[in-house]
C-alpha positions as CSV (number, residue, x, y, z in Angstrom):
1,M,-20.7,-78.0,-1.0
2,H,-18.5,-79.3,-3.9
3,A,-16.0,-81.8,-2.6
4,A,-13.1,-79.8,-4.0
5,V,-14.0,-76.6,-2.7
6,E,-14.1,-77.9,0.8
7,E,-11.0,-79.4,0.1
8,L,-9.5,-76.3,-0.5
9,L,-10.8,-74.1,2.1
10,T,-9.5,-77.0,4.8
11,L,-5.9,-75.9,2.9
12,L,-6.4,-72.1,4.0
13,E,-6.8,-73.8,7.9
14,L,-3.4,-73.3,8.3
15,E,-1.6,-75.0,11.9
16,P,0.2,-72.6,13.6
17,V,3.3,-74.0,15.1
18,E,4.6,-70.8,16.8
19,R,3.1,-67.1,16.2
20,Y,4.6,-66.5,13.0
21,L,5.1,-69.9,11.7
22,F,2.3,-72.4,10.3
23,R,1.9,-75.9,8.6
24,A,0.1,-76.2,5.5
25,Q,-0.8,-79.5,3.4
26,N,-1.3,-80.1,-0.2
27,E,-3.9,-81.2,-2.5
28,R,-4.5,-84.5,-2.4
29,A,-5.2,-84.8,-6.3
30,A,-2.6,-83.0,-7.1
31,G,0.7,-84.3,-9.4
32,P,4.1,-84.7,-8.0
33,R,4.5,-81.2,-8.4
34,I,2.6,-78.6,-6.1
35,F,-0.1,-76.0,-7.9
36,G,1.4,-72.9,-7.9
37,G,-1.9,-71.1,-7.1
38,Q,-2.4,-73.4,-4.0
39,V,0.7,-72.0,-2.3
40,L,0.0,-68.3,-3.1
41,A,-3.2,-68.6,-1.7
42,Q,-1.6,-70.7,2.0
43,A,1.1,-68.0,1.9
44,L,-1.7,-64.9,1.9
45,R,-3.5,-66.1,4.3
46,A,-0.1,-66.7,6.8
47,A,0.1,-63.2,6.0
48,A,-3.2,-62.0,6.7
49,L,-3.3,-64.3,10.4
50,T,-0.8,-61.9,11.2
51,V,-2.3,-58.8,10.6
52,E,-5.3,-57.0,12.3
53,G,-7.9,-54.5,11.0
54,L,-6.6,-54.7,7.1
55,E,-7.3,-56.1,4.0
56,P,-4.3,-57.5,1.6
57,H,-3.8,-54.6,-1.6
58,S,-0.9,-56.2,-3.3
59,L,1.2,-59.1,-3.4
60,H,4.6,-60.5,-5.1
61,A,6.2,-63.6,-5.1
62,Y,8.7,-66.0,-6.4
63,F,8.5,-69.5,-7.1
64,L,12.1,-70.6,-6.5
65,R,11.6,-74.5,-6.6
66,P,9.2,-77.0,-7.3
67,G,6.9,-78.2,-4.6
68,D,6.3,-81.9,-3.8
69,S,2.9,-82.6,-3.0
70,K,4.0,-85.5,-1.4
71,H,5.3,-83.4,1.8
72,P,3.8,-80.9,4.1
73,L,4.7,-76.8,4.0
74,L,6.2,-75.0,6.6
75,L,5.4,-71.1,6.0
76,E,7.2,-68.3,8.3
77,V,5.8,-64.8,8.3
78,E,8.5,-62.3,8.8
79,P,6.6,-59.0,10.0
80,I,8.2,-56.3,8.3
81,R,6.6,-52.9,8.8
82,D,2.9,-52.3,11.0
83,G,1.8,-48.8,10.1
84,K,-1.2,-47.1,10.9
85,S,-2.4,-47.3,7.0
86,F,-0.2,-50.1,5.8
87,C,1.8,-53.2,6.9
88,T,3.9,-55.2,5.0
89,R,4.9,-59.3,5.6
90,R,7.3,-61.5,3.9
91,V,6.4,-65.2,3.7
92,R,8.9,-67.8,3.0
93,V,7.6,-71.4,1.9
94,I,9.9,-73.8,3.4
95,Q,9.8,-77.8,2.1
96,R,12.1,-80.1,3.3
97,G,15.0,-77.4,4.7
98,E,14.5,-75.0,1.7
99,A,12.9,-72.0,0.7
100,I,10.5,-73.2,-2.4
101,F,8.5,-70.1,-2.4
102,S,8.6,-66.0,-1.6
103,M,6.4,-63.4,-1.4
104,S,5.7,-59.7,0.0
105,A,2.3,-59.1,0.8
106,S,1.4,-55.4,2.0
107,F,-2.1,-54.9,3.6
108,Q,-4.3,-51.6,3.9
109,V,-7.1,-49.8,5.9
110,Q,-10.3,-49.2,3.6
111,E,-9.8,-45.4,2.7
112,E,-12.1,-43.3,0.3
113,G,-10.2,-41.5,-2.4
114,L,-10.2,-41.5,-6.4
115,E,-12.3,-43.6,-8.7
116,H,-11.6,-44.4,-12.3
117,H,-11.4,-47.9,-13.9
118,A,-10.6,-49.7,-17.5
119,D,-13.6,-50.9,-19.0
120,M,-14.4,-54.4,-19.3
121,P,-14.2,-56.1,-22.8
122,A,-16.6,-57.0,-24.8
123,W,-16.3,-60.8,-24.6
124,P,-19.2,-63.4,-24.2
125,K,-21.0,-63.6,-20.9
126,P,-20.4,-67.2,-19.1
127,E,-24.3,-68.0,-19.5
128,A,-23.4,-68.8,-23.5
129,L,-19.8,-71.0,-23.4
130,E,-19.2,-74.4,-22.1
131,D,-17.5,-75.6,-18.9
132,D,-13.8,-76.3,-19.8
133,V,-13.9,-79.5,-17.9
134,Q,-16.9,-80.7,-20.0
135,V,-15.0,-79.5,-23.5
136,A,-11.7,-81.3,-22.2
137,R,-13.5,-84.3,-21.3
138,R,-14.8,-84.7,-25.0
139,L,-11.6,-84.1,-26.5
140,E,-9.7,-86.1,-24.6
141,G,-7.0,-87.8,-26.4
142,K,-8.0,-85.8,-29.6
143,D,-6.5,-82.9,-29.1
144,P,-2.8,-82.5,-28.0
145,N,-3.2,-78.9,-26.1
146,V,-6.1,-81.3,-23.8
147,M,-3.4,-82.4,-20.9
148,P,-4.6,-84.9,-18.3
149,W,-5.0,-81.9,-15.1
150,A,-7.5,-80.2,-18.0
151,V,-10.6,-83.4,-17.5
152,R,-10.4,-82.7,-13.6
153,E,-12.7,-80.5,-11.5
154,R,-11.1,-78.2,-9.4
155,A,-13.0,-75.9,-6.9
156,F,-13.7,-73.2,-10.0
157,E,-15.5,-73.9,-12.4
158,S,-14.2,-72.3,-15.7
159,R,-15.2,-71.0,-19.2
160,A,-12.8,-70.0,-21.7
161,V,-14.3,-67.6,-24.4
162,Y,-11.6,-69.2,-26.9
163,G,-11.7,-73.2,-25.7
164,F,-10.6,-76.5,-26.3
165,G,-11.2,-77.1,-30.1
166,A,-12.3,-73.7,-31.3
167,P,-10.1,-71.9,-33.6
168,P,-7.7,-69.8,-31.6
169,P,-7.3,-66.1,-31.7
170,E,-5.2,-64.0,-33.8
171,A,-3.5,-62.2,-31.3
172,P,-1.9,-63.9,-27.8
173,V,-5.1,-63.4,-25.3
174,K,-7.0,-65.6,-23.2
175,P,-10.5,-64.6,-21.8
176,A,-12.2,-66.6,-19.3
177,W,-15.2,-66.6,-17.3
178,Y,-14.0,-68.4,-13.2
179,R,-16.5,-68.9,-10.5
180,L,-16.6,-71.2,-7.4
181,R,-18.3,-74.0,-7.6
182,S,-20.2,-73.5,-4.3
183,A,-21.4,-70.8,-2.6
184,L,-19.9,-69.6,0.6
185,D,-20.5,-66.9,3.5
186,H,-16.7,-66.3,3.8
187,P,-15.0,-63.0,5.2
188,P,-13.4,-61.1,2.8
189,I,-9.7,-62.5,3.7
190,I,-10.7,-65.8,2.4
191,H,-12.4,-64.7,-1.2
192,A,-8.8,-63.2,-1.6
193,C,-7.3,-66.5,-1.0
194,L,-9.4,-68.5,-3.2
195,L,-8.6,-65.4,-5.9
196,A,-5.1,-66.4,-5.0
197,Y,-5.2,-69.5,-5.8
198,V,-7.3,-69.4,-9.3
199,S,-5.0,-66.6,-10.4
200,D,-2.6,-68.9,-11.7
201,M,-4.9,-70.8,-13.5
202,G,-5.0,-70.1,-17.2
203,L,-2.1,-67.4,-17.1
204,M,0.8,-69.0,-18.7
205,S,-1.0,-71.0,-21.4
206,T,-2.0,-67.3,-22.9
207,S,1.2,-67.2,-24.0
208,L,1.0,-70.2,-25.8
209,V,-1.8,-69.3,-27.5
210,P,0.0,-68.2,-30.9
211,H,1.9,-71.1,-30.9
212,M,-0.7,-73.7,-30.9
213,A,-0.8,-74.9,-34.1
214,T,3.1,-75.2,-34.5
215,T,3.7,-76.5,-30.9
216,P,1.1,-78.3,-29.2
217,R,0.9,-78.0,-24.8
218,A,1.9,-81.3,-24.8
219,H,5.8,-80.6,-26.3
220,I,6.0,-77.9,-23.5
221,I,7.4,-78.0,-20.6
222,G,6.1,-74.4,-17.8
223,A,6.6,-73.8,-14.8
224,S,5.2,-70.3,-13.1
225,L,8.3,-68.2,-12.1
226,D,6.9,-64.6,-10.3
227,H,3.1,-63.8,-9.5
228,A,2.0,-60.6,-8.7
229,M,-1.5,-59.3,-8.0
230,W,-2.6,-55.9,-6.9
231,F,-6.6,-56.0,-5.1
232,H,-8.1,-52.6,-6.1
233,R,-11.5,-53.6,-5.1
234,D,-14.1,-55.7,-2.9
235,F,-15.7,-58.8,-4.8
236,D,-17.6,-61.9,-4.5
237,I,-15.7,-65.1,-5.2
238,N,-19.4,-66.9,-5.4
239,E,-20.3,-64.8,-8.8
240,W,-18.6,-64.7,-12.1
241,L,-15.0,-63.2,-12.7
242,L,-13.9,-62.3,-16.3
243,F,-10.1,-62.8,-16.8
244,A,-8.8,-60.7,-19.5
245,M,-5.7,-62.4,-20.3
246,D,-2.6,-61.5,-23.0
247,S,0.8,-62.1,-23.4
248,P,3.1,-58.9,-24.3
249,S,6.3,-61.0,-24.7
250,A,7.6,-64.1,-25.2
251,S,11.9,-64.6,-25.1
252,N,14.7,-66.2,-23.5
253,S,12.8,-69.7,-22.6
254,R,10.3,-67.3,-20.6
255,A,6.8,-65.7,-21.0
256,L,5.3,-62.4,-19.5
257,T,1.3,-62.9,-19.5
258,R,-1.1,-60.0,-17.4
259,G,-4.4,-60.2,-16.4
260,N,-7.2,-58.2,-15.7
261,I,-10.0,-59.1,-13.3
262,F,-13.9,-58.0,-13.3
263,S,-16.7,-58.5,-11.7
264,H,-19.7,-59.6,-13.6
265,E,-21.1,-56.4,-13.6
266,G,-18.0,-54.5,-15.4
267,K,-15.9,-53.6,-12.4
268,L,-12.1,-54.1,-12.3
269,V,-11.5,-55.6,-9.0
270,V,-8.1,-56.9,-9.4
271,S,-4.5,-56.6,-11.8
272,L,-2.4,-59.3,-12.0
273,A,1.4,-60.4,-14.0
274,Q,3.5,-63.5,-14.1
275,E,6.0,-64.7,-16.1
276,G,6.4,-68.4,-16.7
277,L,10.0,-70.6,-17.5
278,I,8.5,-71.8,-21.1
279,R,10.7,-74.7,-22.6
280,I,10.1,-76.5,-25.6
281,F,10.2,-80.5,-25.9
282,R,9.8,-83.1,-28.6
283,N,9.8,-86.6,-28.6
284,E,11.6,-87.9,-31.6
285,A,11.0,-91.5,-31.3
């Protein structure tokens, strides 16, 4: 198993402190701030540990303060409602006595009903694209849009349609394929938590696409503000998933980004949205 995948699975093994209280650790290779996807995944896992027989169908989260990667996390789950078809949990992630993250998650029993979904866009398949880490390593130090974390292998392999060094698209879009680097045989909730982790990769930078020529990524300070996901259908985290992301608006130092996640076969499995803080700085020295 790939080392990054093994570490991520370990991070989802939360330590129970009380019935609704858990302790979690951070990625070893993280920078000073905790990656938002890590907290999303762990919060969803904590909520799910207090639920039986239901699967997540949505989550709505707020990133309240930057997380410090040197300190463990406490995850406090509040059971809001337990119904026959739906139940709701609220999760607070606490670090050094302060809430850094808040999330509401809803769970549902499996039911049959009406079926339709949007068509998958006709982007190139992952087999025709190059691994983003390989491209980033080739361009490191040459392209101001290649940041240090881009050259680090994470648990997910990514292949962007408009990769580093490629001409940006005319519209603020960023289609990319993601796949876990090791095959797993785990229950669906672990697949959902892993997808929550990777869902925070690439969303904010989608809003930067129209501005890359004039404002490189190295001149941007960004942070996730809020994050929402809707789980529509079952999916396999071992298979390629297309993230079709776009950004309809940027203003007031904030940018809205959206995404539809499709299975390799073209089924819409998850929708998501995020608003991020986008601030510009320039070193005048």
